[in-house]
N, C-alpha and C positions, 0 to 999 in steps of 0.2 A: 197597563203598558202604554207609554206615550209614543206618539209617532215622531219619526225623524222627518227631515224635510221631504215634501211631496213634490215630485217632478211632474209637471203637467205639460203634455205635448199634444198639439193638434194632430189629428189623424184623418184619413180619408173617410168620407161618409159611406164608402163601400162596405166597411165593417158593419154598419147599421143594417144593411140589407140582408144579412144572414145571421139572424139572432141565434144565440146559443140556447142551451137548455133553459126552460122556464124556472121560476123561483121554486124553492123547496119550502113549502109552508107547513110541513110536518103532517100532511094528509095521511090518514090511515083507512078510513072507510071509503066505500065506493062514491058516496056523495061528496066527501071531502076531496077525493082524487079528481072528481069531475069539476068541482069548483076551482081546484088548483090549476087544472088544465085550462079552464076558461080565463083565469087571471093571467096565466102565462101567455095565452093567445092575445089577450088585450095589450099586455106589455110589449109583446113582439110587434104588434101593429103600431103602437106608439113609437117604438124604436125605429121602425122603417120610415117614419115621418121626421126623423131628426134633421135639424138644421145645422148642427155643429157636433163634432165628435172629438174626444180627447182620450189619450192614454195616460193614466196616473200610475206612478211607481213610487213606493216608499217602504220603509221598515217600521214595523210596529203593529198597532191595532188595525183590525180589518176595516174600520170606518175612516175614510179620508177627511175627517172633519177639519175645516179650516182651508181646504184646497179651494182655489179660485178657478172656476171654469166659466168661460163666456160671460164674465162680469158678475157671476153669482158665487157666493161662498157656501160650500157644502157644509151642512150641519149633520146630516144623517143619511145613511143608505141602508135599506132593508127591503127584502122581498122584491127586488128589481126596481125599486123607486129611489130617486135621488131627491132629497129635500134640502132646500136652502136655509140660510140662517133666519129667514122671515117665515119659515114654516110652509113655503110653497113647494108643490110637486113640480120640479123643473125638468125632469127627464128620467131616463132609465140607465141601468148599468149592466155590465157583464163582467163577472170576475174572471180574470185570466190566471192569476196565481193567488192562492190563499194560504198563508203561513208556510211559504216555501223557502227554498235555499237551505244552506247549512245552518243558518241561525234560526230557522223556522219562524222568522219575522218578516220575510219578504212578502209584499203585497203588490198586485198589479190588477188594474181594472180598466175597462173602456167605459166612458160615460158619454151618453147620447142626449143632447139637449134638444127640446122642441120649442 
């Protein structure tokens, strides 16, 4: 599924100070759950140090590849990490809507750059 145009809107850094739920890494065992919680805590700490924040909205795939935020082109988002087209970890994200709306193609996320 290809993405439609991605709307990128700067938002207040206040959103970064109240991180949402941590990433779902598919943990099952108590050790995996502990590791997942640690990763979530680290990503939340990174998010709170954001220097820029953006709301992205589009129709299509859940990865906003090609969106330009703060001068970086997004290549991949997974497990709370935003990776640019040079393979650099540039920030975190929080999904607001995943496969929503009547079309089941609506996507929205907040991206926090550090």
